Backbone bond lengths (Angstrom), bond angles and torsions (degrees), N, CA, C in turn:
res aa  C-N    CA-C-N  psi(-1)  N-CA   C-N-CA  omega(-1)  CA-C   N-CA-C  phi
1 M - - - 1.455 - - 1.498 109.64 -
2 T 1.298 114.04 -42.67 1.466 119.17 179.26 1.486 110.78 -64.22
3 N 1.334 115.85 -42.22 1.477 119.41 179.19 1.515 111.38 -63.56
4 F 1.301 117.56 -36.65 1.459 121.13 -179.93 1.503 111.37 -64.89
5 V 1.330 113.33 -43.79 1.470 118.16 179.65 1.507 110.47 -64.12
6 S 1.328 118.92 -41.64 1.468 123.17 -179.87 1.516 110.94 -62.90
7 K 1.344 115.64 -42.44 1.462 119.80 -179.69 1.520 110.41 -65.26
8 R 1.341 114.76 -40.03 1.473 119.09 -179.00 1.529 110.18 -65.41
9 A 1.317 114.37 -38.94 1.473 118.93 179.59 1.513 111.02 -65.81
10 A 1.323 114.63 -38.67 1.466 118.56 179.44 1.514 110.62 -65.17
11 L 1.318 116.78 -42.24 1.451 119.98 178.67 1.526 111.36 -63.40
12 L 1.328 114.87 -39.71 1.457 119.32 179.12 1.520 111.28 -64.46
13 A 1.323 114.73 -40.90 1.471 119.29 178.83 1.524 111.23 -64.45
14 A 1.325 116.14 -40.03 1.466 120.20 179.01 1.509 110.55 -64.79
15 G 1.329 116.18 -39.53 1.460 119.26 178.78 1.514 112.00 -64.66
16 V 1.326 114.62 -41.10 1.482 118.79 179.04 1.516 110.74 -63.63
17 A 1.343 114.92 -40.50 1.478 119.06 179.20 1.510 111.32 -63.50
18 A 1.371 114.88 -41.39 1.461 118.52 179.67 1.514 111.09 -65.71
19 L 1.309 115.44 -39.68 1.458 119.30 178.54 1.524 110.64 -64.72
20 G 1.338 116.76 -37.92 1.488 119.68 178.27 1.516 111.74 -63.91
21 L 1.334 115.68 -41.08 1.463 119.06 178.26 1.507 111.05 -62.97
22 S 1.326 115.44 -41.29 1.468 119.26 179.57 1.518 111.72 -62.92
23 L 1.327 113.90 -42.75 1.465 117.98 179.37 1.524 111.28 -65.75
24 T 1.327 115.79 -36.26 1.481 119.82 178.55 1.517 110.79 -63.57
25 A 1.364 114.33 -42.89 1.467 118.75 178.56 1.499 111.32 -62.81
26 C 1.326 114.82 -43.46 1.469 117.97 179.13 1.498 110.76 -63.40
27 G 1.341 114.88 -38.73 1.472 117.95 178.91 1.500 111.35 -64.38
28 S 1.333 116.42 -41.19 1.473 119.37 179.01 1.497 110.31 -64.13
29 G 1.308 119.51 -43.98 1.461 123.15 178.16 1.489 111.36 -62.16
30 G 1.332 115.29 -40.84 1.456 118.70 179.50 1.510 111.09 -65.18
31 S 1.349 113.77 -39.80 1.468 118.10 179.41 1.504 110.41 -64.37
32 T 1.339 116.01 -41.95 1.451 120.26 178.71 1.511 110.82 -64.00
33 A 1.322 113.74 -44.43 1.466 117.77 179.23 1.503 110.31 -62.50
34 S 1.346 113.73 -40.14 1.452 117.39 179.87 1.511 110.96 -64.20
35 A 1.357 113.02 -42.91 1.472 116.48 178.43 1.505 110.12 -63.73
36 G 1.345 116.45 -41.37 1.463 118.82 178.70 1.508 111.65 -63.16
37 A 1.304 116.76 -39.67 1.453 120.18 179.82 1.505 110.54 -66.13
38 A 1.341 114.44 -40.05 1.466 117.97 178.81 1.507 110.62 -64.91
39 G 1.366 115.91 -38.91 1.456 119.68 -179.45 1.511 111.69 -66.08
40 A 1.303 120.06 -38.06 1.448 123.00 -178.07 1.514 112.10 -62.25
41 P 1.344 118.48 -48.22 1.454 117.60 177.63 1.512 111.46 -62.53
42 A 1.356 116.74 -33.59 1.473 117.88 179.62 1.505 109.54 -62.76
43 A 1.329 116.60 -45.24 1.457 119.20 178.55 1.516 110.37 -65.35
44 G 1.348 115.06 -40.76 1.457 118.93 178.79 1.514 111.45 -62.72
45 S 1.327 116.32 -38.81 1.463 120.13 178.66 1.506 110.62 -64.46
46 S 1.357 116.29 -39.19 1.462 119.72 179.73 1.521 110.56 -63.98
47 V 1.341 116.43 -43.89 1.456 120.65 178.80 1.519 110.55 -64.86
48 A 1.351 113.43 -42.56 1.458 116.99 179.35 1.522 110.41 -62.52
49 A 1.329 115.97 -37.55 1.463 119.94 179.47 1.508 109.89 -63.24
50 A 1.333 117.36 -43.84 1.462 120.02 179.53 1.517 110.76 -63.30
51 A 1.370 115.61 -33.10 1.454 119.07 -179.76 1.518 112.25 -81.51
52 G 1.330 116.15 -7.53 1.460 119.04 177.60 1.509 113.01 93.98
53 S 1.416 119.16 15.27 1.461 120.94 178.91 1.504 108.78 -68.74
54 V 1.313 116.64 143.19 1.456 121.56 -179.61 1.511 107.86 -88.83
55 T 1.333 116.97 92.82 1.454 122.89 177.12 1.501 107.61 -131.46
56 S 1.280 115.15 160.29 1.460 120.15 -179.96 1.507 109.11 -65.10
57 G 1.295 118.42 129.33 1.461 121.70 179.64 1.506 109.95 84.42
58 G 1.330 118.48 -58.57 1.450 122.92 179.03 1.505 111.40 -64.82
59 G 1.343 115.90 -39.92 1.460 118.82 178.53 1.508 110.90 -61.38
60 G 1.365 115.63 -38.83 1.467 118.97 177.62 1.499 110.97 -61.50
61 T 1.307 116.55 -41.74 1.465 120.06 178.60 1.513 110.50 -62.93
62 A 1.316 117.55 -42.38 1.461 121.34 179.38 1.517 110.30 -61.68
63 Q 1.318 117.01 -40.73 1.453 119.81 179.97 1.518 111.07 -65.37
64 Q 1.328 116.46 -41.12 1.464 119.58 178.08 1.516 110.74 -62.60
65 T 1.342 115.19 -42.50 1.459 118.55 179.19 1.520 111.20 -62.21
66 G 1.326 114.98 -43.74 1.462 119.12 178.58 1.513 111.11 -61.82
67 A 1.355 117.46 -40.46 1.462 120.75 -179.77 1.508 110.91 -63.33
68 Q 1.325 115.88 -40.91 1.461 118.66 179.43 1.525 110.98 -65.67
69 T 1.328 116.02 -41.84 1.464 119.58 178.56 1.511 110.92 -63.03
70 S 1.354 114.17 -44.29 1.469 117.88 179.09 1.514 110.88 -62.78
71 G 1.345 116.00 -42.39 1.468 119.49 178.02 1.507 111.43 -60.14
72 G 1.363 114.83 -43.08 1.453 117.51 178.53 1.511 111.72 -61.44
73 G 1.352 116.12 -39.71 1.467 119.66 178.87 1.521 111.19 -63.09
74 R 1.336 116.86 -42.43 1.459 119.90 -179.81 1.523 111.07 -63.66
75 T 1.354 113.94 -40.87 1.466 117.10 179.98 1.517 111.41 -61.96
76 G 1.331 116.69 -46.13 1.459 119.35 179.62 1.514 112.26 -62.84
77 S 1.320 116.99 -41.34 1.463 120.32 -179.20 1.512 111.55 -64.29
78 T 1.351 115.45 -44.00 1.469 118.92 -179.50 1.511 111.18 -64.04
79 G 1.330 115.87 -43.07 1.466 118.61 179.89 1.515 111.25 -61.02
80 S 1.325 116.77 -42.22 1.457 119.32 179.62 1.516 111.79 -64.74
81 G 1.332 117.02 -44.19 1.461 120.34 -179.26 1.511 111.75 -64.01
82 S 1.333 116.39 -41.69 1.467 119.76 -179.31 1.506 111.10 -61.91
83 T 1.334 115.37 -42.91 1.463 118.33 -179.76 1.513 111.28 -63.59
84 G 1.331 116.85 -42.36 1.466 120.08 179.59 1.513 112.04 -62.11
85 T 1.349 117.13 -41.61 1.470 120.29 -179.39 1.513 111.33 -63.98
86 K 1.326 116.67 -45.37 1.459 119.68 179.38 1.514 111.33 -62.11
87 G 1.330 116.10 -38.95 1.461 118.56 179.99 1.516 111.33 -62.26
88 T 1.345 116.11 -41.53 1.466 119.61 179.89 1.513 110.81 -64.00
89 G 1.358 116.59 -43.64 1.457 119.99 179.43 1.512 111.87 -60.72
90 G 1.351 116.19 -42.90 1.455 119.49 -179.60 1.510 111.97 -63.42
91 S 1.353 116.13 -38.77 1.453 119.58 179.32 1.517 111.09 -65.37
92 A 1.382 115.85 -43.28 1.461 119.01 -179.37 1.503 109.94 -63.25
93 S 1.401 110.60 -44.10 1.456 114.03 -179.65 1.513 109.77 -62.12
94 G 1.430 111.86 -39.07 1.446 114.37 -178.44 1.506 113.44 -65.52
95 T 1.432 112.99 -31.70 1.461 115.59 -177.47 1.522 113.27 -86.15
96 A 1.366 98.31 -19.34 1.417 99.15 -179.57 1.515 109.97 -57.23
97 Q 1.836 129.72 132.63 1.455 132.62 -178.10 1.533 110.51 -136.58
98 A 1.673 116.97 148.11 1.451 122.44 177.57 1.515 110.85 -90.07
99 G 1.397 117.95 163.55 1.460 122.54 176.47 1.497 111.02 93.46
100 G 1.292 116.65 143.50 1.449 121.50 -179.22 1.505 112.11 -100.65
101 P 1.318 117.68 160.10 1.462 120.57 179.12 1.525 111.55 -69.78
102 G 1.311 115.75 152.55 1.459 120.70 175.21 1.508 114.15 77.57
103 M 1.334 117.79 12.62 1.467 120.34 179.91 1.514 109.63 -113.45
104 S 1.317 116.02 141.15 1.453 120.82 178.59 1.516 109.03 -84.41
105 A 1.334 116.86 173.49 1.462 120.97 -178.57 1.508 111.74 -62.40
106 G 1.311 118.35 -27.81 1.452 121.14 -178.94 1.511 113.68 -84.42
107 G 1.321 119.56 0.63 1.455 122.77 178.18 1.515 113.56 95.62
108 G 1.311 118.84 -3.41 1.457 121.13 -179.45 1.508 111.67 -94.94
109 P 1.332 118.63 179.68 1.462 121.83 179.02 1.518 111.63 -60.51
110 G 1.337 115.50 153.64 1.450 119.67 -176.94 1.520 114.32 -69.46
111 N 1.372 120.68 -14.41 1.469 122.16 -179.31 1.530 110.74 -99.34
112 G 1.335 115.65 40.82 1.464 119.99 -179.32 1.521 112.41 -58.84
113 C 1.330 115.70 146.46 1.467 120.65 179.56 1.527 110.83 -66.36
114 T 1.310 115.44 142.81 1.465 121.64 175.11 1.530 108.75 -96.37
115 P 1.332 118.07 161.78 1.469 120.27 -179.75 1.526 113.46 -54.72
116 G 1.326 117.66 -35.75 1.457 120.48 -179.30 1.514 113.92 -71.85
117 Q 1.335 117.32 -11.94 1.462 120.03 -178.89 1.525 113.26 -95.07
118 V 1.315 117.39 -13.81 1.469 120.25 -169.21 1.528 111.21 -123.64
119 S 1.326 115.74 131.93 1.465 120.78 171.11 1.527 108.56 -101.06
120 V 1.346 116.13 152.33 1.466 120.89 -177.77 1.531 108.98 -122.94
121 T 1.327 116.46 124.99 1.467 122.16 176.21 1.528 108.10 -135.98
122 S 1.324 116.19 179.53 1.465 120.11 -179.79 1.530 110.84 -133.73
123 A 1.328 114.50 160.60 1.470 121.49 177.22 1.521 107.86 -147.98
124 D 1.314 115.50 163.59 1.459 120.19 -179.38 1.536 110.27 -65.88
125 G 1.323 114.95 135.69 1.466 119.62 -178.01 1.513 113.62 -109.83
126 G 1.355 116.85 7.84 1.461 119.45 178.32 1.517 112.64 86.94
127 A 1.324 115.33 177.55 1.463 122.70 -179.26 1.528 108.70 -155.69
128 G 1.302 116.35 160.87 1.466 121.47 178.02 1.503 111.50 168.86
129 M 1.343 116.44 138.03 1.461 123.03 176.72 1.531 113.03 51.13
130 G 1.339 114.84 43.39 1.461 119.39 178.21 1.516 114.21 84.05
131 H 1.329 119.47 -2.91 1.462 122.78 -179.90 1.527 110.32 -98.85
132 Q 1.301 115.23 142.78 1.462 122.18 174.35 1.523 108.72 -125.65
133 G 1.337 115.88 146.78 1.458 119.13 -178.22 1.512 113.54 -133.42
134 V 1.320 114.86 151.18 1.466 123.64 172.86 1.520 107.19 -131.46
135 V 1.319 115.68 131.36 1.466 119.91 176.62 1.523 108.36 -92.50
136 L 1.321 116.02 127.92 1.459 122.32 176.30 1.529 107.41 -97.95
137 V 1.321 116.46 120.74 1.466 121.40 -172.99 1.529 109.82 -109.99
138 F 1.341 115.19 131.20 1.467 122.59 -179.66 1.535 108.24 -118.73
139 R 1.310 115.53 119.93 1.473 120.37 -177.08 1.517 110.05 -117.21
140 N 1.331 116.12 135.25 1.459 121.60 177.27 1.522 108.72 -79.01
141 T 1.310 116.85 107.40 1.464 121.66 -177.53 1.534 112.67 -94.89
142 S 1.320 118.22 3.00 1.466 121.47 -177.63 1.531 110.53 -94.17
143 S 1.315 114.91 177.54 1.468 120.53 178.56 1.531 112.10 -95.21
144 N 1.322 116.34 4.92 1.469 121.33 179.87 1.528 110.52 -120.44
145 G 1.322 116.10 148.18 1.456 120.26 176.63 1.521 111.16 -72.81
146 C 1.307 116.93 152.92 1.465 122.53 176.61 1.525 107.64 -155.42
147 S 1.322 116.82 -179.59 1.460 119.41 -178.11 1.526 111.38 -138.15
148 L 1.329 114.84 154.59 1.462 122.85 174.16 1.521 108.08 -122.13
149 Y 1.326 115.75 140.36 1.467 119.97 -177.43 1.531 109.44 -142.89
150 G 1.338 115.71 127.06 1.460 119.13 174.04 1.517 114.11 101.75
151 Y 1.317 113.98 -148.65 1.460 121.16 -173.80 1.525 111.91 -107.35
152 P 1.318 117.15 141.27 1.471 119.11 170.58 1.523 109.22 -76.90
153 G 1.311 114.64 157.28 1.459 118.73 172.63 1.523 109.35 -89.67
154 V 1.337 117.33 135.01 1.467 121.12 -179.13 1.524 109.04 -135.54
155 A 1.315 115.61 123.30 1.459 121.30 177.60 1.525 109.73 -124.51
156 A 1.314 116.12 139.80 1.478 121.49 173.76 1.523 107.72 -94.17
157 V 1.335 117.07 128.36 1.462 121.02 -177.21 1.529 110.27 -124.84
158 D 1.325 116.18 151.77 1.467 120.02 178.07 1.527 109.75 -85.65
159 A 1.329 116.35 -173.57 1.468 120.88 -175.25 1.520 112.54 -63.02
160 S 1.313 117.42 -25.02 1.470 120.45 -179.60 1.533 112.28 -88.71
161 G 1.320 116.35 -0.80 1.464 119.84 -179.74 1.515 113.58 90.14
162 K 1.315 117.91 5.33 1.459 121.68 -180.00 1.535 110.22 -80.94
163 Q 1.309 115.78 134.31 1.468 119.37 179.75 1.525 110.16 -73.01
164 V 1.338 114.80 132.04 1.464 119.87 178.16 1.525 112.05 -115.66
165 D 1.322 117.40 -16.29 1.466 120.31 177.65 1.518 109.59 -158.94
166 Q 1.332 115.23 154.98 1.459 122.53 177.94 1.521 107.97 -127.52
167 A 1.329 116.89 129.23 1.462 120.72 -178.79 1.528 110.92 -68.09
168 Q 1.325 115.62 134.93 1.459 121.94 175.84 1.525 109.97 -81.32
169 R 1.306 117.12 144.22 1.468 121.41 -177.16 1.534 109.97 -91.61
170 T 1.315 116.40 119.55 1.465 122.45 177.47 1.522 108.70 -136.70
171 L 1.320 116.86 152.99 1.470 119.98 -178.85 1.523 112.45 -64.80
172 N 1.307 117.47 -42.19 1.466 120.47 -177.80 1.518 110.21 -158.31
173 G 1.323 114.82 169.17 1.458 121.36 179.69 1.519 111.03 -145.89
174 Y 1.319 115.60 -158.93 1.466 119.94 -175.65 1.529 112.33 -64.94
175 L 1.330 116.47 -35.98 1.464 120.61 -174.84 1.533 114.29 -91.48
176 G 1.311 118.38 -10.30 1.469 119.84 -179.46 1.515 112.12 148.55
177 G 1.307 115.68 -157.49 1.462 121.07 -178.22 1.508 111.67 133.99
178 A 1.320 116.97 -144.08 1.467 122.34 -176.88 1.522 110.38 -135.54
179 Q 1.322 115.91 165.37 1.455 121.96 175.92 1.530 111.94 -95.74
180 S 1.319 117.23 -20.34 1.458 122.22 179.23 1.522 108.96 -158.76
181 V 1.311 115.28 165.06 1.465 120.63 177.51 1.525 108.34 -93.03
182 T 1.315 116.66 119.54 1.469 121.36 -179.92 1.526 110.24 -134.20
183 A 1.315 115.86 157.44 1.463 120.87 177.36 1.522 109.69 -76.52
184 V 1.317 116.14 138.91 1.466 122.22 178.04 1.526 107.73 -111.32
185 Q 1.316 116.10 117.34 1.456 121.32 178.65 1.523 109.21 -84.81
186 L 1.323 115.36 128.33 1.468 120.58 -178.27 1.524 110.51 -115.11
187 A 1.298 116.13 111.27 1.462 120.22 170.54 1.527 108.06 -73.38
188 P 1.318 118.98 163.99 1.466 119.65 177.23 1.529 111.11 -53.14
189 G 1.334 116.71 127.18 1.459 122.09 179.85 1.517 114.41 88.17
190 A 1.352 118.68 -10.18 1.463 121.27 -177.99 1.527 111.26 -78.88
191 Q 1.353 115.56 161.12 1.461 121.22 -176.08 1.534 111.74 -123.17
192 A 1.320 113.86 148.78 1.454 122.57 168.40 1.526 106.03 -129.51
193 S 1.339 117.33 164.40 1.470 118.69 -176.83 1.519 110.68 -152.88
194 A 1.320 115.37 162.85 1.461 122.74 176.37 1.523 107.94 -141.04
195 L 1.324 117.38 146.27 1.463 122.29 -177.62 1.521 110.74 -100.16
196 L 1.316 115.31 130.27 1.469 122.73 174.12 1.519 108.56 -106.94
197 E 1.314 116.89 130.90 1.465 120.93 -178.73 1.527 111.39 -122.10
198 G 1.346 115.10 144.44 1.459 122.00 173.39 1.522 109.56 -133.68
199 D 1.323 116.68 172.57 1.470 121.83 -176.24 1.526 107.94 -131.52
200 D 1.359 116.00 129.98 1.462 118.65 -179.59 1.538 112.81 -99.14
201 V 1.322 116.80 14.37 1.464 120.74 178.17 1.523 108.33 -103.47
202 P 1.341 118.10 117.05 1.463 120.50 -179.38 1.523 111.29 -60.42
203 S 1.321 115.68 146.74 1.455 122.23 178.46 1.526 108.57 -106.31
204 G 1.365 115.13 104.95 1.460 119.59 -178.59 1.508 111.36 64.25
205 N 1.316 115.65 -133.65 1.469 121.19 -179.57 1.526 112.54 -94.21
206 K 1.338 116.22 6.07 1.464 120.33 -179.01 1.523 109.98 -74.42
207 P 1.324 118.31 124.75 1.476 119.99 -179.16 1.521 111.20 -76.02
208 C 1.323 116.69 154.27 1.468 121.07 175.81 1.515 109.55 -73.98
209 L 1.339 115.56 143.67 1.458 120.16 178.79 1.524 110.29 -81.82
210 T 1.310 115.34 144.94 1.467 120.93 172.17 1.522 108.29 -116.64
211 Y 1.312 117.07 142.03 1.465 121.13 -178.97 1.523 108.45 -153.11
212 A 1.310 116.26 169.25 1.458 120.45 -172.58 1.522 113.81 -98.06
213 S 1.322 117.86 -34.19 1.470 120.00 -174.82 1.530 110.69 -161.54
214 L 1.319 114.19 178.68 1.467 121.66 178.07 1.527 109.97 -115.81
215 L 1.319 115.89 146.59 1.462 122.27 169.74 1.529 106.61 -111.19
216 V 1.333 116.64 120.13 1.469 121.42 -175.18 1.527 110.25 -116.91
217 T 1.321 115.41 130.02 1.465 121.74 179.56 1.523 109.26 -118.13
218 P 1.338 119.14 118.30 1.464 120.87 178.98 1.525 111.39 -58.47
219 P 1.320 119.04 149.84 1.470 121.73 178.97 1.530 112.10 -56.52
220 G 1.312 115.68 138.55 1.463 120.63 177.03 1.506 115.21 78.73
221 T 1.338 118.51 4.93 1.467 121.30 179.46 1.525 109.79 -124.41
222 K 1.317 115.62 173.92 1.468 120.92 179.61 1.522 112.12 -125.93
223 T 1.303 117.31 14.10 1.465 121.41 -179.48 1.524 109.38 -106.19
224 S 1.342 116.54 123.13 1.468 121.24 -177.39 1.524 111.68 -98.85
225 T 1.311 114.43 147.29 1.473 121.53 177.19 1.526 108.72 -117.01
226 P 1.337 118.65 125.77 1.464 120.35 177.69 1.537 111.28 -77.54
227 L 1.317 116.14 135.76 1.471 122.51 176.78 1.528 108.19 -124.36
228 G 1.312 116.75 127.72 1.468 121.02 -177.93 1.515 113.02 -82.36
229 V 1.301 117.69 50.43 1.470 121.80 177.79 1.528 108.88 -127.11
230 T 1.289 115.58 158.06 1.462 120.57 177.97 1.536 109.55 -140.70
231 V 1.323 114.78 159.12 1.464 122.10 168.94 1.524 106.63 -131.56
232 A 1.316 115.38 159.62 1.463 119.51 -179.88 1.536 109.72 -59.44
233 D 1.331 115.02 140.60 1.465 120.07 -179.04 1.530 108.99 -135.37
234 C 1.327 113.86 72.60 1.470 118.53 177.45 1.523 112.66 -98.77
235 D 1.345 116.49 -18.97 1.470 119.94 -179.57 1.522 111.15 -139.53
236 G 1.331 117.06 33.20 1.462 121.68 178.75 1.518 112.43 90.26
237 L 1.312 115.27 159.83 1.467 122.84 178.24 1.523 109.72 -105.30
238 Q 1.330 115.87 148.49 1.464 122.20 175.47 1.522 109.05 -127.67
239 V 1.341 116.19 138.56 1.462 120.83 174.60 1.514 108.08 -124.22
240 H 1.331 116.01 139.79 1.455 121.80 -178.15 1.534 110.22 -106.47
241 P 1.333 119.30 163.37 1.477 121.22 -175.57 1.532 113.03 -67.91
242 V 1.338 114.68 159.81 1.462 120.62 179.40 1.528 109.98 -66.92
243 V 1.337 114.34 143.10 1.469 121.93 177.65 1.525 107.56 -131.86
244 T 1.302 116.17 166.83 1.466 121.10 176.64 1.524 111.23 -70.63
245 G 1.320 116.61 141.00 1.455 120.75 177.94 1.518 112.93 92.34
246 A 1.342 116.57 -173.38 1.461 121.35 -172.46 1.526 113.37 -113.23
247 S 1.351 118.24 14.48 1.473 119.36 -178.34 1.512 113.23 -89.60
248 G 1.343 116.97 -19.89 1.452 120.58 -178.31 1.515 113.23 82.80
249 S 1.333 117.98 -1.94 1.451 120.48 -176.07 1.524 110.80 -137.17
250 A 1.321 115.57 140.54 1.458 120.87 176.95 1.523 110.87 -112.85
251 Q 1.321 117.33 11.46 1.468 121.38 -178.07 1.523 110.85 -83.03
């Protein structure tokens, strides 16, 4: 009887052990399945987030992704716009230029007289209080209009052609001149003039210069005309700007 009971107990214990193992296996499978199920939604949430689905956690990821994309778009747009603006400014600056139209390099009108259009002669310019004057006359000998602007060049030369003095440019002097420098328009046959002044009163111990003739260059040209006239040169020569007419003075 005792042996029967012991055997029965052993069988019961074995059955319980087998049942425990089975339950453990089922629990492990369930846990795995549960873990697998949990993993699937996580992956699904990640995919949904990338696709922009509004889910908890995934939606936040989608929003962050969108923000980064938007930020990248703004950065690219700003960079492109900035470059375009700078390029335009550089071009304007580059195109930007000084000087006005219709003006020659010397500052006068663009239709300045050429040496072949102008003859140079002289006339008496008067005298007074130790000053002597010569009027330099410029006549348009061509069939086209032209203009003169500024001061003629005047040099005093000796018999060998060597320059001994150069007239200083001043607006006016004792005998006349101008109030401002203006362009003189010369129709065919018209005249313009400039006044040259000298002084016959010695300055201190400085001796007066002697010379044989004058070399006169019309304004805006480089061709000189010799004139066999002189004025006293004890304190330098002065030449005034060209004016309309043949008097040498616009005062």
